[in-house]
N, C-alpha and C positions, 0 to 999 in steps of 0.2 A: 493928848498926844498918845493917839492909839492907832497910828498907823507908821510903821519903818521900812523906808527906802525913797529914792527919789525914783529912778526909772524904773525899777522893779518893786512892787510896792505892794508889802501885807498888811490888812486891819485885821485887828484881833477885837472879839465880842463875847460877851458869856464873863461870870460871875462863879465863883465854887461851888455857890449852893441851888445857883438859878436852876429853870429848866434846862439850858446848852451851853457849849461854848462852841467856839468856830472862829475861824477868818474866812474874808474876802482876799485873793489874790487877784491884783489888776498888773496888768504891763507884761506878765507870759505872752512872747509870741506864738502866734497860731503854728500848728503841725508837730508840737511836743510829746512825743510820747506818753501816755502817764493813764496809769490806773490805778482805780481805787484800790488795789493790791499793794502799791507800791506805798501810798498814803497810808492805809491799814501797818505796813511793816513797821513804819515810820514812828505811828503813836505804841504801839504791842511792846517798842524799848522802851521807851516811858514810863506807860500804865502802870499805876496803884497796883499793889497785893500783887505782886508779882514773886515776892519770896521775905524768907524772915527778916531780912534785913531790911524790907521796905514797909511804909501802910499799910495798915489791912483794909483799906477803903478799896472795896470792889468792884472796883468800874472797869468793864470791857472797853470804852473807850471805842465804839463801833462806827466809822466814820461815812457821812454820808457825802458826797456830793450831787451839789443842788444844781449846779450849773458849770458853764465854759466847758466842758468838755465832752466829746463828740466821738464813737466808735475807736475810741482808744487813743485819740489827741486833742491837744487842747487849741481852742478856736480863737484865742488872741482878746477873746471878752473876760469881763472878772470870772474868777474860778470860787465858788460859793463853797464851802464845807462846812458842817456842821457835826459837832457831836452832842449826844443828849447824855444829863447826867441822870443816874440810875439809883444811886446808893447814899445820896446825901443823908445825915443827919442833923440837923440845922438844931434842934434842941440843946447839944451839945454845946451850943454859941450863946447860949441864952443871957447868958452873966456878962455877956462883952458888950450890950446895951449900956451896962452902968460902972465897966469893969475895963482896964486897960493891961494888956498882955506885955510884961516887962518883954523889952528885945524885939517887940514886932511894931507894926507900924499903924496900930490900933488910935493913938495918942494924935500922932501928927496929921492922920486922915480926919482921927475927929474935928480936929481944928480948924485943917482946912475946910473941910467940908460938908460939915456939920454931918446934914442925913449922909449916911452909908450904910452899905450892907455888911452886917457882922457875923453875918453865915459863914464860915469859914474862911474867913477874911475879904471877902468877895472878890474884887478883882486884884488884889495885894496878893491873895492867896498862887501859892506852885501852882497849882492846877490850872492859872491860865497859859504856863508854858506850852499845854497842848495845843493851842492854836499858833505858836511859835513853829512848832513840829511840822504841823500841817505844811504851810508855808516851807521852811525846809524844804519839805519831800518833793515840792513842784520845783523849788530852787535846784535840786540837785538832779530833777528832769532834765531841768532845761540845762546843765552844766554838762551832762551829759550826753546829749546832743552835742554842745559847742563846742566841748572840751573832753572827749573820750578817755584821755588817759589820766583825766585830774580823778585823784583818790582821796579826801577828807576823813581823820578816824581821830575821835578820842577817845580817851581810856582814863581810868582813877590814875597818877601815879600820887599822891600821899593820901594816906588817914593819919590825921593823928599824929605821931611820930614817926611812921613808917614809910618809910621812900621808895620809891623803885627808880632808879637811872633813865636818863632816855635811853634807850635802845637804838644801839647802831644802824639795824634794821627797818624799814618799815614793819608798823602792826598794822592787821588785817581786822576789818570786824566782830568776821567769825572767831582771833583770837580772843579779842574783848567780852564780847557777848558770851563764850565759855563761862564766864566765870559770875556768880551773879553779883561779886563786888565792882564788876568789870576793870579789875587789874588783869592784863594779858599773862601776868605772871604766878603760876600756880601755887610756888612756895610761898609767894609774899600775898597773895589771895588768900590764903590761909589763916593768914596771921589777922590781917585786914579783918574776915569774918566774922573769926571768935572779938575782937575788938568791937564792932560795930552790935556783936550779942549782945556783950558784959555792958557796953553804953546802954541797950533799949532796954536791958534785964533793972537798971538803975536809975534807969528816970534821965537817964543823962545823951549828950548827943558830940557830934563827932565834924571836926572839919578838914581841909586838905586842899590838893589841887587836883584839875582837870589838864594834861597834856593835851591838846591839838598839833596833829599832824597835816599839815596838805602837801603832797606832792604830785607834780604834771601842773602846776601853775608858769604859764607861759610869765617871758618875763613883761613889763609895761602894764600891767592890771592894776591899776588904782589913778589916783589924781595929784600933782605935783604939790598942788597949795594946800586945800579945805579940804578935799577928797582923798588926802592920803590913807592908801593902804592902811596902818598901823592905827589912825584914827576914826575909823572908821569901825574894825574890827574891836576896838577897846569899846566905843560907841555900843556896840551890840551885844558884847558878852556882858558888859558892866552893867546895863539896862535888864538881866537878870535875878531875882532878889536877893540872892546870899550873894552874889559875887564880892569880894572885899578887894582885887587886885589881879591885873594883867600883867603880866612879863613875856618879852621875845626873848628867844634865844636858848640857849644852856643852861641847866640849872647851877653850874657853878658861874653864872654873868656878875653876878654880885662880887666875888672875888676875885675877877679879872676886870671888875669897873678900877683897882687898884693898881691895876699894871699901868705905864707910859703907855700912847699910841702908840711907839715904834712894836710894841709888842700885842698891844689890843689887837690891830687890824692885820693878825696876820693869819687867822683863821676866821672863813666869810660865817662860821657858824654864830659866828657875835650878834650876825644883823637881822636872827631870826625870821631870813627870807624876804626883807624888805630894804630898799634902801632908796631915800631920794622920796619917800612915801609911796615909793612903785616895786612889784613884785622884782624880784633880780634874777629868777629862775632855779635858785636857789628852794629844800626844801622852807613851808613856811610854818614854823613852829612859836606855839603860844603856848603858855599856860596861867591857868584862869585858877585863881585862890578864891574860896567859901569858906567863909566862917559855917560855923557850928549853928544848926539851928535854935533857934530861942527856944520853943517850948521843950521844959524841961521839967522833972521830978513828977508832983503828982497828975500834973497836965500833962503831961508826955504820956505818964501809965494808963489814966483814965480815959484817954483821947485816941486816933488813929493818927499818929504822925512818924514822919519818917526819923531815925536817931542820924543816921547821916544819909545827907539828901547827894551825893556823889553819884550812885550806882546808877539813879534816874535822872539827872542831869544833862551826862555826856550827850544823850542826843539830843538835848535842846542848846548843848553849847555848839554843835558839828551842824544844828540847824542854824544858829545866827551865825554862823561863819560861812555856810552855805550862803545866806539873805544876800550878803556883802558880797561875796564873789558874784551871786547873778548880778546883781545891781550892777558895782563895778563892769562888768564885761558889756554888758547893754553898752555903757558909755563909753567903752570901747568901740565897740561895730558903732555907735553912732558918731563918734569924731576920731576916725583914723590918725593914728598918731606918727606916720611916718609921710612928713611933705614927700 
């Protein structure tokens, strides 16, 4: 299962240490403004080696658009994009031919598939997510044409014990990208940054939460039964390697669940922007929970690993949200919901 989506589909290909990775996007209508610079900008936010709190693997992640775009607009045909690997060190993974790393997918992949690519984890590597970011960039281009007021922004809202409460006003990507931790609060960013550097020095790792807010989503996006907006979003973000949970609505939702219905339903934010499987016109808010990376101690110190993947995972989560919204919006266009 390497294809995501129904009407707007992205197929990812490639391995962490193979010649290249990429994506084929099918179902994008013709005439959508799309430049290679838009896709590159998205990849630049995810690429490795961008700061001291990320992996030191030095990949420029330069994207090539091979098909589906002409004179700055999509053709309605498959859009193929590729990124060449240039800084793979496959020898670092020679032991994985006979040894399994605790907490990784090595054992279960070996038992299921027997023959597998051990270099950097192959398809199980977080490097595969660059293909999703390519698809997300195309999805955002479509959404920008169809829903100009739509804004999807993710940020790091928790690292270890450090938690940023949900801001009252929408956060911008410029605010998020101003900090290398991708926490938009400058004071909390400094604390998170110090915590990540300490974990890196000790060969340890940190988990946390990425919050995503979508503004400008009209009422009625989603399908009432098996294509519920919540279900599609959960499927999308749970498919990211280190994700361990998804929660909608405010950060105090668990406490509010202790209230009787007469009090619980007094504020629309408890629904997280979704009711009956459809968007309700309120801001869509979801929190994506990430476990700490499993590469630890001497392995972490000797290799090139992120002590906390949250900063680089922000554009990946945004991409998966955009892929869902683009797909479901095409469903709305295909089946008008008013009689």
